C-alpha positions in Angstrom: 0.0 0.0 0.0 1.2 3.5 -0.8 -0.4 6.9 -0.1 -0.7 8.9 -3.3 -2.6 12.0 -2.3 -4.9 13.1 0.5 -7.3 10.2 1.2 -6.1 8.2 -1.8 -3.9 5.1 -1.4 -3.0 2.3 -3.9 -2.9 -1.5 -3.4 -0.7 -2.6 -6.3 -0.3 -6.2 -7.5 1.4 -7.7 -10.5 -1.9 -8.0 -12.4 -4.0 -4.9 -11.4 -4.5 -2.1 -8.9 -7.1 -1.3 -6.3 -7.6 2.0 -4.4 -8.5 3.0 -0.9 -10.3 6.3 -0.8 -11.2 8.3 2.3 -10.3 8.3 6.0 -11.0 6.3 9.1 -14.5 7.9 9.5 -15.6 7.3 5.9 -13.9 5.3 3.2 -14.5 3.2 0.1 -12.7 0.6 -2.0 -12.4 1.2 -5.7 -12.0 -2.1 -7.6 -11.1 -5.4 -6.0 -8.1 -6.9 -7.8 -8.1 -10.6 -9.0 -9.7 -13.5 -7.0 -8.1 -14.5 -3.7 -6.7 -11.1 -2.9 -9.2 -10.3 -0.2 -6.6 -10.8 2.6 -4.3 -8.4 0.9 -7.0 -5.8 0.6 -8.2 -6.3 4.2 -4.7 -6.0 5.6 -4.1 -2.7 3.7 -7.5 -1.3 4.8 -6.9 -2.2 8.4 -3.4 -0.7 8.4 -4.9 2.6 7.0 -8.3 2.9 8.7 -8.2 0.5 11.7 -9.9 -2.8 12.4 -13.4 -1.6 13.3 -14.3 0.6 10.3 -15.8 -1.1 7.3 -16.1 0.8 4.0 -19.3 2.5 2.8 -19.1 0.3 -0.2 -17.0 -1.2 -3.0 -17.1 0.7 -6.2 -16.2 -1.0 -9.5 -14.9 0.9 -12.5 -16.1 -2.2 -14.5 -16.6 -5.9 -14.0 -13.7 -7.6 -15.6 -12.2 -10.3 -13.4 -9.0 -8.4 -12.6 -11.2 -5.6 -11.1 -14.0 -7.6 -9.4 -12.2 -10.7 -8.4 -12.2 -10.3 -4.6 -15.3 -8.1 -4.4 -17.8 -10.9 -3.4 -15.7 -12.1 -0.5 -15.0 -8.6 0.8 -18.7 -7.6 0.5 -19.6 -10.6 2.6 -16.9 -9.9 5.2 -17.8 -6.2 5.5 -21.5 -6.6 4.9 -21.5 -3.8 2.2 -22.8 -3.4 -1.3 -20.8 -3.5 -4.5 -21.7 -0.6 -6.8 -21.4 -0.6 -10.6 -23.0 1.0 -13.6 -26.2 -0.8 -14.7 -24.7 -1.8 -18.1 -22.2 -3.9 -16.1 -24.8 -5.7 -14.2 -25.5 -8.6 -16.6 -21.9 -9.7 -16.3 -21.9 -9.3 -12.5 -25.0 -11.3 -11.8 -24.1 -14.4 -13.9 -26.7 -13.6 -16.6 -24.2 -12.9 -19.4 -20.6 -13.1 -20.4 -18.6 -10.2 -21.7 -17.7 -10.3 -25.4 -14.8 -12.6 -26.1 -11.3 -11.3 -25.8 -9.8 -10.3 -29.1 -6.6 -12.3 -29.4 -6.0 -11.0 -33.0 -5.4 -7.4 -32.0 -1.7 -6.4 -32.2 0.5 -6.2 -29.2 1.9 -8.4 -26.4 -1.1 -8.3 -24.1 -3.3 -9.7 -26.9 -0.9 -12.5 -27.5 -0.6 -13.2 -23.8 -4.4 -13.3 -23.5 -4.3 -16.6 -25.5 -2.5 -18.1 -22.5 -4.2 -16.4 -19.6 -7.9 -15.8 -20.2 -9.7 -16.3 -16.9 -13.5 -16.5 -16.8 -14.9 -12.9 -17.0 -18.3 -13.3 -15.4 -19.3 -13.7 -11.8 -22.4 -13.5 -9.7 -22.5 -10.9 -6.9 -26.2 -11.6 -6.3 -28.0 -9.2 -3.9 -24.6 -7.7 -3.0 -24.7 -5.7 -6.3 -26.2 -2.2 -6.5 -26.5 0.3 -9.2 -24.3 3.4 -9.1 -26.7 6.1 -10.3 -24.7 8.9 -11.8 -27.5 11.4 -11.4 -27.9 10.6 -7.7 -24.5 9.4 -6.4 -24.3 8.3 -2.7 -23.5 11.1 -0.2 -20.2 9.5 0.6 -19.0 10.3 -2.9 -19.5 14.0 -2.4 -15.9 15.0 -3.2 -15.8 12.9 -6.3 -17.4 13.1 -9.8 -18.5 9.9 -11.6 -18.0 9.9 -15.3 -19.4 7.3 -17.8 -16.6 6.2 -20.0 -17.6 3.2 -22.2 -15.5 1.6 -24.8 -13.3 -0.8 -22.8 -16.5 -2.3 -21.3 -20.2 -1.4 -21.7 -20.6 0.4 -18.4 -17.1 1.6 -17.6 -16.8 4.4 -15.0 -14.0 6.6 -13.8 -13.9 8.7 -10.6 -12.5 12.3 -10.6 -11.8 14.5 -7.6 -11.3 18.2 -8.6 -9.2 18.8 -5.5 -5.8 17.8 -6.7 -7.2 16.7 -10.1 -7.1 13.1 -9.1 -8.4 10.5 -11.6 -9.2 6.9 -10.8 -9.2 5.7 -14.4 -9.9 2.0 -14.3 -9.0 0.7 -17.7 -10.1 3.8 -19.7 -6.4 4.4 -19.9 -3.3 2.5 -18.6 -0.1 3.8 -17.3 2.1 1.1 -18.8 2.5 -0.1 -22.4 0.6 -3.4 -22.5 1.3 -3.7 -26.2 5.0 -4.1 -25.4 6.6 -7.1 -23.8 9.3 -5.0 -22.1 6.8 -2.3 -21.2 4.6 -4.9 -19.5 7.4 -6.7 -17.7 9.3 -3.6 -16.6 6.1 -1.6 -16.0 7.8 1.6 -17.2 5.4 4.5 -16.5 3.8 5.6 -19.8 0.3 6.9 -20.5 -1.4 4.6 -23.0 -4.9 3.5 -24.2 -7.0 0.8 -22.7 -6.0 -2.9 -22.8 -6.5 -4.0 -26.4 -7.9 -7.6 -26.2 -10.8 -6.6 -23.9 -11.8 -3.3 -25.5 -15.0 -3.8 -27.4 -15.7 -0.4 -28.9 -12.7 1.6 -30.0 -14.6 4.7 -31.1 -16.3 4.9 -27.7 -12.9 4.3 -26.0 -11.5 7.3 -27.9 -14.4 9.5 -27.0 -14.0 8.5 -23.4 -10.3 9.6 -23.4 -11.3 12.9 -25.0 -13.7 13.4 -22.2 -11.0 12.6 -19.6 -8.6 15.1 -21.3 -11.1 17.9 -20.7 -10.9 17.2 -17.0 -7.1 17.9 -17.1 -6.2 15.3 -14.5 -2.9 15.8 -12.7 -2.6 12.4 -10.9 -3.7 9.4 -13.0 -4.4 6.2 -11.0 -5.1 3.5 -13.5 -6.1 -0.2 -13.1 -2.7 -1.2 -14.7 0.6 0.5 -14.1 2.1 2.9 -11.7 0.3 6.2 -10.7 1.6 9.1 -12.7 1.7 12.8 -11.7 1.6 15.9 -14.0 -0.4 14.2 -16.7 -2.8 16.8 -18.0 -0.7 17.5 -21.2 -0.1 13.8 -21.7 -3.8 13.0 -21.5 -4.6 15.6 -24.1 -1.9 14.2 -26.4 -3.3 10.7 -25.9 -6.8 12.0 -26.8 -5.4 13.8 -29.9 -3.4 10.8 -31.1 -5.5 7.9 -29.8 -3.9 4.6 -30.8 -6.7 2.5 -32.4 -5.2 -0.8 -33.4 -4.5 -1.5 -37.1 -6.7 -4.6 -37.0 -8.8 -6.7 -34.6 -12.3 -8.0 -34.1 -13.7 -4.8 -32.6 -11.8 -2.3 -34.7 -14.1 -1.8 -37.6 -17.3 -2.9 -35.8 -18.0 -2.7 -32.1 -19.7 -5.3 -30.0 -23.3 -4.1 -29.3 -24.6 -4.5 -25.7 -27.5 -3.4 -23.6 -28.8 -4.0 -20.1 -29.4 -7.7 -20.9 -25.9 -8.4 -22.2 -24.4 -8.8 -25.6 -26.7 -8.2 -28.6 -24.2 -8.4 -31.5 -20.7 -9.6 -32.0 -18.6 -8.7 -35.1 -17.5 -11.9 -36.9 -14.3 -13.3 -35.5 -11.4 -12.5 -38.0 -9.4 -15.3 -39.5 -6.8 -16.3 -36.9 -3.9 -18.4 -38.2 -1.7 -18.0 -35.2 -2.9 -21.2 -33.4 -2.3 -23.2 -36.5 1.1 -21.7 -37.1 2.1 -22.4 -33.5 0.8 -25.9 -33.8 2.7 -26.4 -37.1 5.9 -25.0 -35.5 5.5 -27.3 -32.5 5.0 -30.4 -34.8 8.0 -29.3 -36.9 10.2 -28.9 -33.8 9.1 -32.3 -32.5 9.8 -33.9 -35.8 13.2 -32.3 -36.0 14.1 -33.5 -32.5 12.9 -37.0 -33.3 15.0 -37.0 -36.5 18.1 -35.9 -34.7 17.6 -38.5 -32.1 17.4 -41.3 -34.7 20.6 -40.0 -36.4 22.4 -40.1 -33.1 21.2 -43.6 -32.5 22.6 -44.7 -35.9 26.0 -43.5 -35.0 
């Protein structure tokens, strides 16, 4: 855990980040990491706020598994609600699955998603509540909620004018997930949303343009290290938004509503698995041939 600004602290893991917002009298958790991190989050909260003060609630920027993973266990432990935009609810109540990840988009993270693609739906049951942007809870008085779809149907960010602090979820990242070295080294860099899970690139661009108008100074994303002094960088990202050259959702978005997915663009031809399989068979055959040659000698 690291304190970033007044009443804002980060819980950082290798996969994703969560944020503790508030003080010992009134606090909230924003996002809940991957599954089985509830102990990590509880220990951080207890160190910051004490043992006897549960949060007002758990806020989700969106419902992907690396942001909601430990929410159910924590909501049960603290006896609190989990709040999300209504367009995320189908995927948080077990009624629907998110659109499939796009493994064909360029970049390291898209390739990696072939290997690591955990189930993306869960069932929060009656723990789940709608975060109404027109009537936010009183304990969010210092923060503004902004609807920023594109990466997911009901993606939200949270902005505090004091200090220009942005809790960005996956609307942007602060590391280059398209690069192997950028991902491994986690070198701070303001970038677009994670490519394989972004289902509407034009909405994602519009959302970043919206964020640029806020002129955030401190950007706290779901992936990467927090970055200060980023108003100019956010505007540059909005002006030169990096839509992938190809991918399932580049020309056509997935269409969703409050019931779930209504339309998916056709999956593009993907030769990579066949090429990898052919390479593996070739390598096995070559090794077998070499072994036979050694046996003859």
